[in-house]
Structures are given as C-alpha cells and as structure tokens.
C-alpha positions in Angstrom: 113.9 98.6 80.4 112.5 101.7 78.8 109.1 102.9 77.5 107.2 100.1 79.3 103.9 100.5 81.1 104.0 98.9 84.6 101.1 98.9 87.0 102.0 98.7 90.7 99.8 97.8 93.7 101.4 98.8 97.0 103.4 101.6 95.4 103.6 103.7 98.6 105.5 101.1 100.6 109.3 100.9 101.0 109.9 98.7 97.9 107.0 100.1 95.9 108.0 103.7 96.2 111.6 102.9 95.3 110.5 100.8 92.4 108.2 103.6 91.1 111.0 106.1 91.2 113.5 103.8 89.5 111.0 102.9 86.7 110.2 106.5 86.0 113.8 107.5 86.0 114.4 104.9 83.3 111.6 106.5 81.1 108.9 104.0 81.9 105.2 104.8 82.6 104.0 103.7 86.1 100.3 103.2 86.9 99.8 103.4 90.6 96.8 101.4 92.0 95.3 103.4 94.9 92.5 102.9 97.3 91.4 106.6 97.3 90.0 108.9 94.6 92.8 109.3 92.0 94.6 112.7 92.2 96.6 112.4 89.0 96.5 110.7 85.6 98.9 108.0 86.7 96.6 106.7 89.4 93.9 104.1 89.1 91.3 103.4 91.8 90.7 100.0 93.1 89.1 98.5 96.2 90.4 95.0 96.7 88.3 94.5 99.8 85.1 94.6 97.7 86.7 93.4 94.5 85.9 96.8 92.8 88.4 97.3 90.0 88.0 98.1 86.4 90.3 95.7 84.7 90.2 97.7 81.5 92.5 100.2 83.2 95.3 97.6 82.8 94.9 97.1 79.0 98.2 97.9 77.3 100.2 97.4 80.5 103.4 95.3 80.0 103.3 94.0 83.6 101.6 94.2 87.0 103.7 94.2 90.1 101.8 93.4 93.4 103.5 94.7 96.6 100.4 94.7 98.8 100.5 93.5 102.4 100.4 94.8 106.0 103.8 94.7 107.7 104.1 91.3 109.4 106.1 92.9 112.2 103.7 95.8 112.7 102.5 94.6 116.0 102.2 91.6 118.3 100.3 88.8 116.5 96.8 88.7 117.9 94.2 86.6 116.1 92.7 89.8 114.5 96.1 91.0 113.3 97.0 87.6 111.8 93.7 87.8 109.9 94.6 91.3 108.7 97.9 89.9 107.4 96.0 87.4 105.3 93.3 89.7 104.2 95.8 92.4 103.0 97.5 89.8 100.8 95.3 87.0 99.6 92.2 88.9 98.5 94.0 91.7 96.7 96.2 89.1 94.9 93.1 87.2 93.7 91.6 90.5 92.4 94.8 91.3 90.5 95.2 87.8 89.2 91.7 88.0 87.6 92.3 91.5 86.3 95.6 90.5 84.7 93.8 87.7 82.8 90.8 89.9 81.8 93.0 92.7 80.5 95.6 90.5 78.7 98.6 91.6 80.8 101.4 89.1 80.0 103.4 89.3 83.3 102.5 89.4 87.0 105.3 89.8 89.6 103.7 89.0 92.9 105.2 89.5 96.3 105.8 86.6 98.6 108.4 86.0 101.3 111.2 83.6 102.4 108.9 82.8 105.3 107.5 80.2 102.9 110.3 77.9 103.9 109.7 78.1 107.7 112.7 78.0 110.0 115.4 76.2 108.0 118.1 76.5 110.7 121.5 76.1 108.9 120.0 74.2 105.9 120.5 76.0 102.6 117.3 76.4 100.6 116.7 77.5 97.1 113.4 77.8 95.2 113.1 74.0 94.9 112.7 73.5 98.6 109.2 72.6 100.0 107.1 74.8 102.2 107.8 74.8 105.9 105.7 74.9 109.0 104.1 77.8 110.9 101.8 80.7 110.3 104.1 82.6 108.0 104.8 79.5 105.8 101.0 78.9 105.5 100.4 82.6 104.7 103.0 82.6 102.0 101.6 79.4 100.4 98.1 80.8 100.3 99.4 84.2 99.1 101.2 82.5 96.2 98.2 80.2 95.5 96.1 83.4 95.0 97.8 83.9 91.7 96.3 80.6 90.4 93.8 82.2 88.0 96.7 84.0 86.2 98.9 80.9 86.2 96.1 78.8 84.7 95.5 81.3 82.0 99.2 81.2 80.9 100.3 84.5 82.4 104.0 84.5 83.3 103.8 84.7 87.1 106.9 85.4 89.2 106.5 84.7 92.9 109.1 86.9 94.5 110.1 85.5 97.9 111.8 88.5 99.4 114.0 88.5 102.5 114.9 91.3 104.8 115.2 94.4 102.7 118.0 96.7 103.8 117.4 100.4 103.0 119.3 103.6 103.7 116.0 105.0 105.1 112.9 103.2 106.2 112.3 99.6 106.9 113.7 97.7 109.9 117.0 99.4 109.8 115.4 102.8 110.4 114.5 101.5 113.9 117.8 99.6 114.4 120.4 102.2 113.4 119.6 104.7 116.3 119.9 101.9 118.8 123.1 100.7 117.4 124.5 104.2 117.2 123.9 104.4 121.0 125.8 101.2 121.5 122.6 99.3 122.2 122.9 96.8 119.3 122.3 93.3 120.4 122.0 89.7 119.1 118.6 88.1 119.3 118.5 84.9 121.2 121.6 82.8 120.5 122.2 84.7 117.2 122.4 81.5 115.1 119.2 82.0 113.1 119.8 83.0 109.5 118.7 86.4 108.1 118.4 86.3 104.3 118.9 89.9 103.4 118.9 92.0 100.2 119.7 95.6 99.6 116.8 97.8 98.5 118.7 98.7 95.4 119.1 95.1 94.4 115.5 94.3 95.3 114.3 97.0 92.9 116.7 95.7 90.3 115.5 92.2 90.8 111.8 93.2 90.3 112.7 95.0 87.1 114.8 92.0 86.0 111.9 89.7 86.6 109.6 91.8 84.4 112.2 91.8 81.6 113.3 88.2 81.6 110.9 85.7 80.1 112.9 82.7 81.5 112.0 83.7 85.1 108.7 82.1 86.2 107.4 80.7 89.4 109.2 81.1 92.7 112.2 83.4 92.8 114.1 84.2 96.0 114.6 87.9 96.4 117.6 87.6 98.6 121.3 88.4 98.5 123.8 85.7 97.6 125.3 85.4 101.1 122.7 85.0 103.9 124.2 85.5 107.4 123.3 84.6 110.9 121.8 87.2 113.3 125.1 87.3 115.1 126.9 88.1 111.9 124.3 90.7 110.9 124.5 92.4 114.3 128.3 92.5 114.1 128.3 93.9 110.6 125.9 96.7 111.4 127.9 97.5 114.5 131.1 97.7 112.4 129.4 99.9 109.8 128.4 102.3 112.5 131.6 102.0 114.5 129.8 100.8 117.6 130.3 97.7 119.7 127.7 95.0 119.9 128.5 92.8 122.9 124.9 92.4 124.2 122.2 89.9 123.4 118.4 89.8 124.0 117.3 86.5 125.6 114.8 84.5 123.7 112.4 84.4 126.7 112.3 88.2 126.8 111.5 88.4 123.1 108.7 85.8 123.5 107.3 87.7 126.6 107.0 90.9 124.6 106.2 89.7 121.1 104.7 86.2 121.5 104.4 84.1 118.4 106.1 86.8 116.3 109.3 86.3 118.2 109.6 82.7 117.3 108.7 83.0 113.6 109.9 86.5 112.8 113.1 86.9 115.0 114.3 83.7 116.5 113.8 81.6 113.4 115.2 82.2 109.9 115.9 81.0 106.4 119.3 80.3 104.8 117.8 81.1 101.5 119.9 81.7 98.3 118.8 83.3 95.0 119.4 80.4 92.8 116.8 81.4 90.2 118.0 84.9 89.8 121.6 83.8 89.5 120.8 81.2 86.9 119.0 83.8 84.9 122.2 86.0 84.9 121.2 88.6 87.5 124.3 90.4 88.9 124.0 91.8 92.5 125.4 95.2 93.3 125.8 94.2 97.0 127.2 90.6 97.3 128.1 90.6 101.0 126.6 91.9 104.2 129.5 94.3 104.6 128.8 95.8 101.2 125.1 96.1 102.0 125.8 97.8 105.4 128.2 100.3 103.7 125.3 101.1 101.3 122.7 101.6 104.1 125.0 103.6 106.4 126.7 105.8 103.9 126.3 109.6 104.6 123.6 111.1 102.6 124.7 113.5 99.8 122.7 116.5 98.8 
C-alpha cells in the first residue's frame, strides 16, 4: 500500500507507533489524532471525552484505524479502573464511527481483543464463535458495538480482535525478559491456559492488510496461526534467552495480588486462530512461537 491517507487514533501506543512508522516508510500519509494542541501538520486535535472533533479533517482519508484504549493490565481492577477501561474504548469509538460516516471514509479498522471469547480452555475458536462470559468479554462486545453507526451506514468495518502482541521492545515482554534473563521465568497457575500471540511485525502487517483487502469485514482475529499454552510460552521464552524455567506461580498467589485480573487476564485464555486472515490470503512472517521468540529476543543492530 502506497500513497494512501490513513488516520490513526492511538498512534502513540505500542501498535500505533509501529503502524505509523511502517505506513510512512511505505510512502503513505498518516494523520495522527491527538488530545493536545497539534504540533505538526500531520496531527489533528480531538477530545473524545467531550465528543469534540471536526470530522471534516478526515475528508479524503482512505481509512481510519482506531487503537484507543487504556492497558487492561495497567493495574489491579478496581471499579473505577474498570470504568476507565470502558470509557477509553467505547466513547472514542462512537465518536470515530460518527466521524467516519460524516466524512465519507470508506474503511474503519477498529481495535478489539480475543477477550471477546472469554476463557475457551482448550477449545479452538475462530471469528464465528460466540461471545464468552466475564468483564473482558462484555467490554469487547460493547467496544465492537460502538462501531454500529459506521456499520449501518455501509462503511467497511473490520473488528480486529488482537491477542498478546510480542514486541522486541515494549509491551508485556519488556517486563518479562529481565525476569527470565535472571532465571525467574515461571508458569502461571497450571500453565494450561492458552495464550493467543502475534508478533508486532505481523500485527502491523495485518492492520495494513485489513485496510487494503475489501473482502475483510467484521470480526478478524489478530493472532498467530499457532496459539500455545502458558507453559509452552514460558518454555519458549526461556529457550530463546537460554535460561531455565522450572518454577510456577500458584493461582492463589496471583489472585491475592491481582484479584479479578488474575482470573480473566492471566489464568484464563483463548485458543483463537486467525481463520479470516488466512482465508483472505494473509501470510504470516512468524508462524510458530519459536519464530516469534527469535524475533523478539534477537540482538539489536545499529
């Protein structure tokens, strides 16, 4: 994709910043939606909390990509924090959905998450699976429903249900790699819960692919083709760092420290596969957890 105009909300996050760089490197123009006074010509001010946004700024854009949302693992889930998780996703998505319609943008790629399916244990799920139970599943349903204005107006809306994004720098692995390097890597609970991962490189490529391919619409799992259990994930990261991983953290200890987040975010999981992407012809660069771990732990080159 070249010479396209793509507007991005959430461009300063892990995925958004990588997507911005990749799009610009491929000679596309990126409009960054920011919540402060713009400091350059490629920035557009919006305030999704109040609904303040001049939709005319999106006229001529080929697509809008929405990556807004407070990190679900940012802290223990208090009632106030759970509300902030909802407020940072649902309201901004509703604002963007209306703006896309008003400005005539043909494509909206909207973040969602595999938490939509709840805890699937060892059951394989693709995009046809129903919503699960729990706070995260409900959050994802409402998050996706916030695109309804655009869907009803005939905009091609892609609901990208992303899994655990593996990055060489940043994200969850930025916290895990130092611990594993010290030999403190450990399984969580019994280690049988599935972790649907995707490399940051493939996630960015999947977003770009979704913008380009008209046959992609509705829910799309942004996950690698081979989800693994937490025990397999732990062992793979240990091998990549050449460190043993014999320990485990008991479930009761995780619950004591993290409360509800432990059950939904760490001890449960989704064996989600990217059926929609693969049907559309998307080719992953990192097919296995071993390939992904090699990518995230490779020495940096200057």
